[in-house]
C-alpha positions as CSV (number, residue, x, y, z in Angstrom):
1,M,-54.7,50.3,-62.1
2,W,-53.4,49.0,-65.4
3,G,-49.9,49.4,-64.2
4,V,-50.5,46.9,-61.4
5,V,-52.0,44.4,-63.8
6,V,-49.2,44.7,-66.3
7,A,-46.6,44.4,-63.5
8,T,-48.4,41.3,-62.1
9,V,-48.4,39.6,-65.5
10,L,-44.7,40.5,-66.1
11,V,-43.7,39.0,-62.8
12,A,-45.8,35.8,-63.5
13,V,-44.2,35.4,-67.0
14,F,-40.7,36.1,-65.6
15,G,-41.3,33.6,-62.8
16,G,-42.4,31.0,-65.4
17,V,-39.3,31.6,-67.5
18,L,-37.1,31.2,-64.5
19,L,-38.7,27.9,-63.6
20,L,-38.4,26.6,-67.1
21,G,-34.7,27.5,-67.1
22,Q,-34.2,25.7,-63.8
23,A,-35.9,22.6,-65.1
24,V,-33.7,22.6,-68.2
25,V,-30.5,23.1,-66.2
26,S,-31.5,20.2,-63.8
27,R,-32.1,17.9,-66.7
28,H,-28.8,18.7,-68.3
29,R,-27.0,18.2,-65.0
30,A,-28.7,14.8,-64.6
31,A,-27.8,13.8,-68.1
32,A,-24.2,14.8,-67.7
33,A,-23.9,13.0,-64.4
34,A,-25.5,9.8,-65.8
35,D,-23.2,9.9,-68.8
36,L,-20.0,10.4,-66.9
37,A,-21.0,7.8,-64.2
38,A,-21.8,5.3,-66.8
39,L,-18.5,5.8,-68.6
40,A,-16.6,5.5,-65.2
41,A,-18.4,2.3,-64.4
42,A,-17.8,0.8,-67.8
43,A,-14.1,1.8,-67.5
44,S,-13.7,-0.1,-64.3
45,W,-15.9,-3.1,-65.0
46,S,-12.9,-5.5,-64.6
47,H,-12.8,-4.8,-60.8
48,G,-16.3,-6.3,-60.5
49,P,-19.9,-4.8,-60.5
50,E,-19.7,-3.5,-57.0
51,A,-16.4,-1.6,-57.5
52,A,-17.7,-0.2,-60.8
53,C,-20.9,1.0,-59.3
54,A,-18.9,2.6,-56.4
55,T,-16.8,4.4,-59.0
56,A,-20.0,5.6,-60.7
57,V,-21.4,6.9,-57.4
58,R,-18.2,8.8,-56.7
59,V,-18.4,10.4,-60.1
60,A,-22.0,11.3,-59.8
61,V,-21.5,12.9,-56.3
62,A,-18.7,14.9,-57.7
63,Q,-21.2,16.3,-60.3
64,G,-23.8,17.1,-57.7
65,A,-26.1,14.1,-58.5
66,L,-27.2,10.8,-57.0
67,I,-27.2,7.3,-58.5
68,T,-30.6,5.7,-58.2
69,E,-29.7,2.5,-60.1
70,C,-26.4,1.0,-61.4
71,V,-26.2,-2.3,-63.3
72,V,-22.9,-3.6,-64.7
73,T,-23.2,-6.6,-67.0
74,G,-19.8,-7.6,-68.4
75,E,-18.3,-4.5,-70.0
76,V,-21.7,-2.7,-70.2
77,A,-22.7,-0.3,-67.5
78,E,-26.2,1.1,-67.2
79,V,-26.6,4.0,-64.7
80,T,-29.6,6.1,-63.7
81,A,-28.8,9.5,-62.1
82,R,-30.9,12.1,-60.3
83,A,-29.8,15.7,-60.0
84,P,-32.2,17.6,-57.8
85,A,-32.4,21.3,-58.3
86,G,-35.1,23.4,-56.6
87,P,-38.5,21.8,-57.2
88,F,-37.2,19.5,-60.0
89,G,-35.4,16.2,-59.7
90,P,-35.2,14.5,-63.1
91,K,-33.8,11.0,-63.4
92,L,-31.9,10.1,-66.6
93,R,-30.5,6.8,-67.7
94,S,-27.3,6.3,-69.6
95,R,-25.5,3.3,-71.0
96,A,-21.8,2.9,-71.7
97,G,-19.7,0.0,-73.1
98,P,-19.4,-1.9,-76.4
99,P,-22.6,-2.4,-78.4
100,L,-24.7,-5.5,-77.5
101,P,-25.0,-8.2,-80.0
102,G,-27.6,-7.2,-82.7
103,E,-27.3,-3.5,-82.0
104,P,-26.2,-1.3,-84.9
105,R,-22.8,0.2,-84.5
């Protein structure tokens, strides 16, 4: 009887650890995709906001993520990426470009 209880508890703990690991991996994938997409958009800002956001979308898709928001203002690109993995789908925002006036360098 105790063996069944111990096995059940161990399976529950192991399942929780696996879910936590999947959540962390999903968050890291979304952060990496948002960072790379924002850098790509900021690098191609001179082609216009639409082209810069299209570049960001291509980079994010290559990373297995989706762009939910892309705003290019001058040389600054702000991108929000979502990287779904299992039951998790975190959205992370990243900004790339020169510092805005008044921001510390």
